[in-house]
C-alpha positions, 0 to 999 in steps of 0.5 A: 402019786407023781405025775410021769413027766412029758417025753419029745413023742406026746410032743410029736403027737400034740404037734401032729409032726415026727419026733425026728422033727420034735428032736431037731428043734430041741437040737436047735437046727436050723432046718425046721419049717417056721410052720413046724419049730412053731408048733412043736414050740407051743406044744412043750409049752403046753405040756410044760415040756423040760428037755433032757439036761444030760441028753443035751450035753452028750449031743452038742457035748456042752454042759451049759454050767460053769465050775467055780472056785473061791475061797470063803463064800462068806467073804462078802468081797467074795459073795459080790463078785460070784453073785455079778459072775452067777448074774452074767453068766444067765445071761449067757444061758449058763449057771454056775457050780460053787466049789467054796474051798473055806481057804483049804489048799486040798480041798481046792484042789479037790474042787477044781479035778470034781468039777472037771469030772462033772463036764462044766463046759469052764472054770473060774478061778477065784483066790487061794492059791491064784493069789499066792506069791509063791505056790508050791509046784504040786499045786500048780501042776496040778492046775496045769492039768485043769487048764489041759482039759478046761478053758480056765480064767482067773478073776482078780489074781494070776498063774503065769506058770500055767497056760491059762486062759486069761486073768481078768483083774479090777485094778487093784494098785491103780486104786491104792493111787486113787484112796493116796492121791484123794488123802493126799488132796485131802491134806494129809501126808501122814499115812499109815498102811492097815490090814494085809498078808504077807503070802497074798499078791493083792496085799503085797501089790497094795503094799509096794504103793504104798511105799512110792507115795509114802517113803519115809512113813515108818514102820510101825505104821504098818501093819500086816495083821490080816484080812477080817475084823478082828485084824483091824482091831488088833491093826489099830491096837498096835500102832496107837503104841506107834512113838508118833501118830498119822491123821490118815489109815489105809485098810486093806479092805473094808472088814478090816477098816470095819475092825479098826471104827469099831477099835477106834469107838472103844478107846473114843476116836473121832473117825473122822477127827483124829483119823481118817479111814478108808477102805478097800473093796465097796462091798456091803459093810462100807454102806453100814458102818458108822461113819459110812466108809470112803472104799474102793469098787473093785467096778465088780460087773464090770469084772465079771462079764469081762470074765464071763466073755473072755471064757465063752470066748474059749470056750467056742476056741477062740483066742483071748487076751491074757491078761485084762485088767478093770478100772476101780472106782473111789465111793466118797463117803464120812468117813475122810476128812481134813487132819486133825489141828494139832499143838 
């Protein structure tokens, strides 16, 4: 038989105080005498008492939970960012409820509504619609309705048309500039751009920086093949058919870079040597591929900390900055060398 859970009446008897005193302690009221508070807390510990979260939610009108909607938890980038968001939320006494949309717009809308109905105190919105360059009006209206009910923060994305509490992003354009400067410092002037999607704002932002740094690069050096390992394989296969070859390859993310390394190894191409390769995101595959990838780190802990700080401020009814950026940083490994000598 299951042991019956202790109640506040059991706590009151053990601590030899009134039930109302136990209730005031549980609800965080400051009017309880320190000696009585200590007796109640000691009794709770002895009886292994766990407060009723539903009752506390009704009393405080807070659930101490945050909803997080993202497109693909199996993607190492989203997994790493979610991990840091969860860590920072826990440090502030919050738990996180995940809505993994599997990149399905309908499921994304469903999660936004269902998490609000579960009475989360705020929402973190990653990827999906927040990274679409031309979101449809119906979806924008749905997000607007959600944003009117709970504080909503976009992380590494934005919806300027919606009254979000804030957009908190890593400086991906700045990270791209770091990559290109690093390659130039190593002597590379012939640089290709591999991977990405035309319907993802971060891909377009990185491409704009690339075009600024490499205005004379031929179209055959730019391949928007996607965001996966296979996209990297496909991109390198297309690049090898170009009449001219670059000496360095900038990849949209580390998964694409891993695919490039896979395809290069299959073709007997040395990295670094024939090509230097750089990734983006600095997720765990960057450290285990061969050679280990030079990559851009999103400063995940600081990014998550800023997003939580802003969201909690909004939950408390405070004004916050609408747009914040966190600096990225370059992590140098063994995938970049000087340009190959030809002749």
